[in-house]
C-alpha positions, 0 to 999 in steps of 0.5 A, a space after each residue: 499499499 502506498 503511503 500519501 508522502 510517496 504519491 505524486 498527484 497529477 490530475 486530482 480530479 481523475 484520481 479522485 474519481 477512480 480512486 488512484 494515485 497517478 504516480 508513487 515513488 517507492 524505492 528509487 522508482 516511480 510507478 505510473 498508473 495507466 495513461 490513456 488518451 483523454 483529455 481534462 474532462 475525461 474525453 478520449 482524444 482521437 477516437 479510432 485514431 491510434 497515433 493521435 491517441 499514442 501522441 496524447 498518452 505521451 503528452 501526459 506521460 511527460 506531464 506526469 514525469 515532469 512533475 516528479 523531476 523527470 523525463 522520457 529518459 528516465 523511463 525504464 519500462 513500459 507495457 502497453 495494453 491495446 485494442 488493436 495490436 496491428 494499429 499499434 504496430 503500425 503507429 509505433 512511429 509516434 512512440 519512436 519519434 517521442 523518445 528521440 526527440 527526448 533524446 532517450 533510448 526506448 525503454 524495456 517494453 511489452 505490448 498486449 492486446 486486450 479486448 477493451 479498455 475501461 473507455 470504450 474508444 480507447 484504443 491503447 492504455 500505457 503503463 510506465 515506471 522510471 527511475 528516479 534520480 538521486 
């Protein structure tokens, strides 16, 4: 169980609605909850468009990392849950571009196809783990 002093709030409204902590620091690691391509009104951005959803997720991920003083260069692992593994593969260049622009090596990664995600229009949810700076 996380302690409040370990929690980094990213979007209080979303975190309170779903009773989650968006980011938790523990033993030199930052654990991030799954991120989908939603906006502040909790609407899916880019419905039916994997590239747009990936772009939005990486924007949200960079915001979350910045709240902990980190960047994409600190991400060590990702797990992508997707409803369309073929579309994810075709759109991988968006992820690659995000890491290149951050001058970061791509992290260890896994992709898993699932029948659906919490938001019906979401095509991808990304869970990331980052190394905290000492």
